[in-house]
N, C-alpha and C positions, 0 to 999 in steps of 0.2 A: 548878448551873452550863450544862446541856444547854438550859435555856431561852436564857441569853443570851450562848452562846459566841459567835455571828456578833458581837454589838456587843462582846465584850470584845478578838476579834480586831481588829476594825475600830479599836476606840481605841487598841491598841497599835501597830497599823498605822501609823497616823496620827502617833501620839506619837515613835515611834522610826524611822520612816521607811521601811516597806514598801510602803506604797501609800496613798492618798486621793483624794479626788473632784477631776477636773480643774478648772479655771478658778475656784477657791474663790475668790478675792479679788473678783470680780465674781460670787458669788454660786452657782458651780457649776452644772452642767448633768449631768443625769441619762445614765447609758451611757458615760460618760469616766471612766477612770483613770489617775493618773498613778503610776509606780511610782518610789519612793525611792531610795536606795543599798542599803537590805539587800534591796528587795522586787526590783531590778534583777540582784542576783547571786544570789539565789534562784531566778528565772525563769530566767536564763541557764544555771544550774545542771541545773537541771531538763530545758531543750533540749538540752543536752550530752548529758545520760544519755539522753535519747530518741532522737537522735541514734546514741548508741554500741548500743543494742538494735537499732533497726529501720535504721540505713544501713550504719555504717563495716563492724561483722564481714559484713554479707551483699555489699561490695562495690557497694551500689546507688548510682545516679547522684544529684549533686545539680543544682537550678538554681534562677534567682533571677530572676523576668521580672516585669512591670509590675502595679502595682497597679490603673491604670486600664486599661479595654478598650473598644475599639469596641463600640455597640452590636448590630452583627452576630454579635461573639461568643455573646452573652447570647442573641440571637434564634435561632442555631445548637444552642446548649446545652439550649434548654428554658426558662431561665432567667428570661427575661421573661414567658413565661406561667404559670410554676410557682413562682417563688419570692415568694409570698405569705402571708399571716397573715390572721385575722378578726379585724377591728378595729371598735370602735364608739366613738362620740363622745358628749360630754354636751353636750344642749341648753342646758343653763343656763350652763356655764364654758368650753365648746369644748374642753377635753382629752381628748386620744385615750388608748385602751387596749386591749389584746388582751383580745378578749370571753372567750376560753377561761383566761386568766388570773383573772379577775376570778371566774369560776365554781369554778376549781380552788381559791381562798383562800376562797370562800364555803361549798362544800361538802365540802372536802378530798378530790376525789376527782382523779386523776392523767392526765394525757393527753386532755384534755376535746377537744383539735383534733381527733382522728382521729373523732369522732363525725358530724362535719358540719354545715353552716351550720342547716339546719333543727332539728336537736336543740338546737345552741347557743342558738338565740333561744327555743327552749323554755324552757331551763333559766334564761337569762336573765331570763325572766318569772316561771317557777313560784317561783324564788328570791327574788323582789320586789328584784333586784340594782339599786343605785343606783352613781353616780359616786361612788368611794371619796373624790375630795377636796370636793365640796361638797355633796353629797347629791343630784343632781339627775338627772332623767331621761335614759335613753340611749336613742340611735337604734338601730334595727336594726344588725346587723353586716354588713358587707362585707369582700370580698377587697381586701388593699392591698399593693401590692407593696414589699418591704420592700429595696430595694437603693438606695443612692445614686446618683443620676444627677449629671452634669458635661456641660459643653461643652469640647471638644479643640479647641484652636486659637484664636487672637486674635480671628478672625470667628464663632466660635462653630457653624461649619456641621456640625461633627461631633458627633452625640451619643455620649455615652461613660456607664459605668457603673462605679463602684470595684467591685473582684471580692468577692464575698460567700464565697469559698472560692479556694483557690489550685490545685484541680485543674486548671481550664480550662486553666492554663499548661502543665502537663504534656502534657495531649492535643494542642494545640497544638504542641509542640515535640518529639512524639513521634519524628518522621521524622527530626530532626537526632539524637537522643539514641539511637535505634536504629542510625541508622550508624556515631556513635562506638561502639558497643557491637559493633561488628563484625558488625552483623547476627544477633544471637543473642537468642532468647526461651527460658526467661523472662528477664526483668528489670526493674528497679523505677526510677523517677526519684521524686525525693522533693523537698519544697519547704518551708520553713519562712520565714513572712513575715506581714505586716501583712494584713488582710482587715478588711472593713466591713461593716456591716449593720444597716440603718435600721430599728432595733428600736423597735415603737409604742410601746412602755411597758418600758423599761429597770429592773429590779428586782434586788434581792438584791446590789449591790455589784458585785462582780467576777464574779457568777456570770452574767450579762447584760448585756454593755456593746455599744454600736455599734462599738467599734474594738478589735481585737485580735489578739494573735499566733496565728496557725494552723500546726500542723503533719500536714502531709499526704503521704502515699506511693501512688503509683499502680502497682501491680503488673501488667503486662502478661504473658500466658501464651495460649497455646494450648487452646483449650478441647478439643480432643481429645487432648492430653497433657496434663491438670493436675496432674503429679505436683510435690510440692513437695519439694526436695532436703534440706530443713534442718527436716522434719517432726517427725525422730525427738527433736529439740531440747527438745520441748515434749509430743510424743502422750501422755504418762503425766501431764501436769499435769491436776488433776480443777479443771473450772470450772463453774460454778453457773448455768444456764442457765433461763429461762422462755421457752419456745417460742410459736411463734404461738397455738397450741389454748389452752395454759396464760392466754397473756394475753387469749383471747377470752373465755375462762371467769374469767376475774379471780381467778387462783389465785396465790397469793403468795408460797409455799412453791417454790423453784426447784428444778431437777433438777440432782444433782451427778452431773457425769460426767465422763470423762477426754477428752481433743482428740479423739483416736484413736476411742473410741466413739462421739464426736458427729459423727464423718464417716463411721463404718459406719453408721451408724443414720439418717442422713441429715439429723440434727437440724442439721449444718452442712452446704452443699451442696458445698463444693470443700475439697480440701487446704490451698489457701492460705489460703483465711478462717481454716480451723481454727488454721492456722501462727500467723497475727496476732494471732487471738484469745487462743491461748497466750502468746504473746510479751508480752501486752498486761497479761494478768494477772501476770505476771513482773515488768512493769515497774512496775505501780502498787505491788508488794509491796516493791518497791524503795525508792521514795516513803516508805513507812512505814504504807500501806494492808494491813489482814490482809485474807487471802483471803476469810475467811468475811463481809466488811463489802464485797465485790465481787460483782458480778452481772454477766450479758448479758441483755438483755430484747430479744425480736425485735419487730420493727415487724409491726404488722397492714399487710396488702395497701392499705387507705386510707390508712395513715399513711406509706408508705416513699415516698421521693421519687421522681420522674418518671423517673430513670436506674436504678431498684434493683429488682434480682430478689429478693434477701435482703440485712435490713439488722438488724443488732442494734447497739444502744447498751450501751456498756459503762457502768454505772452504779456509783458510790460510796454507801453510806449515811452521809450527814452528820448529827450531831447538830441543825442547825441548820434545815434543810429535808427532812428523809428521803432517798428515793432520787435522785441527781442524774445526769444524763449529764455523764461526761467524755471521752468519745469515739466515734465512729461506725464501724462494720465494714460497709462495706457491697459488695455485687457487684453492681456496674456493668453488666457484660455487655459488649456491645461499642457499648453504646449511644452512647457521647461519640465514638468515633472515628469511627463510622459517620454520627453527623450532622453532624460537622465534616468529612468527608470528600464528604457530600452538598453541603453550603453551599458550600466553597470549591473543590470539582472536583479536590483534591488526593488521589491515589490514599495510601490508608493501609493496603492491604493487605500481606500477610506472605508470602512463598514459603516452603511447606514441603519437606520433603526429597523427597516425590514430586511436586512441582511444581505439587500444588493452592494456591491461594491462600486465605487469610481474613483476617479482620480479629481481632487481637487482643481476648482480652477483661480485664476488669480487675477486681481486687479491690484495694481502698482502706480503710485504716486512718486515722483523722483525729482529730485532738486539737486542744482550745482549750486554750491557755496559762493562762488567768487562771483557769479554774476547776480545773486540775491544782496552779498556786498555792494555791487557796484550802483543797482539801482535803488538802494535804500540812501546811498550817498549823495547819488543825484536828486531824489527828491527832498531829500534834507537841507539841501545847499541852496543857498540865499546871499546875494550882497546887499548891505545895507549903507548907507550913507551915513557918516559921520564927520562933522567940521570938515565939508569937502572931501573928506578921503572916504573911499570903499573898502569897507570891510566884509570879511568871508566870515557866514555860519554856517555850521552844520545842525539844523532843528532837528535832532533825531529825538526819536521817542525817549520819554525818562529811563526806561529801562533798557533800552539798547544803547543810551549813549556809552562808550568806552569807560569813559569816568563820570560818576553822578555828581560829584560834589569836588570843587575846588574850595583850597583854605589856604590864604594868605594873610601877612601881616601889615598894614598899612604900609610902614616902613622899617627897615630891619635894625632897629635899635630900640632902646628903652624897654628891652623886655618884652616887646611884642611877638618876636620870632618865638621864643618858649612860649609863649601862650598860643601860639598858632598851632605848633608842632602838638603840642599836649592836646590841643581838640581835634588835630588830624591823627593821632592815634586811638582817640576814644573813638572817633567815627569808623575807623578800620575795625577796632574791636565789636563796633556795633553791626558790622557785617557790610559797611557801605563800599561801595569802590571809590577813594578819595583819594586826590594827589595834593600833595604841596607845593606851593610855588613862591617865591621870593625873589626872582630875578628881572632885572627891569622896574619901570616906575608900574603903579598900580595900574594904569591905564592900560599899557602895552599887556600886563597878565590877563586883563580882562579880555581883550583881544585875542589875545592866544588862546585862553579857552572856549571862546567864542566860535573859533577856527578849529577846535576838534571837537565842539559840540558838548561839551560840559555843561547840562541843565543849569546850575545854580552857582554861585561862586559866593564863599563866607570870608569876609575880613574881620581881622583882628584890630581894633583901634585903639586908642585911648579911651572912648567909653566904656571898652570891654573893661580895661585895668580898674577905672573910678567905677561903674555902674553895673558893669557883666553884662553888657549891652553887645549884640554882634551884627554886623550888617550884610545882607544877602542880596546877593544881585540876581536878576532872572537873564539869562541868555538871549531869551527872546524879544523881550520890551525892553530890557536894559534898566527898568524900574528897580528901587531897591526900598526893600524893608528892613525894619529892625526887630529884634526879637530878645528877651533874655537867653542867655546862654542853658540856663538850666532847664528851660522850655524846648530848646532847641530840638533833642533828638525825638520826642512827643512829635513836635510841628511836621520833622523832616519823614517820620513815617505817614501822618495824614497826607504830606506832599506827594510821595512815592506811590502811595495809594491812589492818585487821583484828584486829590484836591488843589484847587487854584493857588498861584503863588500869592496870591495876594490874602490869602488864610494864614500866612506865616507869620503875619504882624503889619505892624502899621508903617506907613510909607515913610523912607527917611529922605529929607529933602538935602 
């Protein structure tokens, strides 16, 4: 199963409505994905959980600013000079590819981009890499800007770019938010929204796309007083880290260390960086990703973004592609505020109690939602045998599942559908994500709900009419219990607060 789990998940996603390739009636286009009903709900549940972990509990600010930015923003930020990848073009068919990706797929080596252009050229030649589409010869790789350019205004006098990250909006609006925060430091600004990256050769479905939702947070602090008030919440979390030295020496077994130890030993340079890394580990565990399948890999100096003094990728091991990045944790220093202060002439400094001024430093955790959706689905997926038939199940955590409850009548007669619809409406009014299903046999309906990850199914049958009893089926064990319909809402509340399924009622045979 491990060899084709990506194909299985992709097939289910298309058939059931999680996600599929956009523009498919016109043949589709690489790098664009459309989310269906189940995918949208799963995506939004993950976004809401991220906000719970990283924004609400800390009282951090949120903003929502434009996707299109004038070119001067990205001139000041350094993106126009640095947001580039090595591309190669086929002499025969004219298709473009990321050179490092072609090499990685041919020789099974990770992070080829950090080797530099000369090494990339050499590896293309040494490994006799041809165009994967037509087999033609490839041109020498060159750096290509991976940002979408547009024109602002009807006359096109102003050149603009689609933002490749949400971060610049937080820096541009720093002063406004700082004032709204009554000029207190540290504080953070968060933004969730659409970003666009003109990927040279999108691949792996939702893993690398040209338009996606990003969830970013910029924490502003005084470098002379870098104490994190919430560090105690995560300081004993054990994280698995590949340090720069370990990456340089191509070591695969990570260092296992607590967040507090990592800060003391300068594996992580600041308390705030350590805090967000510990929080990130807990967040991914809540998505169903075991801690032993997570690691933080340090960027080498030549790999780090132009604004970073230290960066860790939070990676997850997938059966489909091995280790993949799901978030980045960067120490952006004062680079961004200083750059915009210089370019705009607006003072971005902050006054200390001792009357000295400084430009705040920044720690940034950044997440792409599409990759989180995929790893959540992969770790939730299971095939289970039933009557010599394999059934697909997504064991999503209860609060992440697109729908929490399905309601169905045992048969579509004798007034059972009316009772089921009435219960469905009651559950909706109570705030549950509930779905009504009466198509096909009851067995097929159970299988259908398992395949989209609905934790429990409630069946209305003749005992409901006669005794007020409903049958509740568990997605994970396929066990069934009964409870009185008048007690149902109270028991569901306990269940979705973490109580066992078996607490819903006595087993129904």
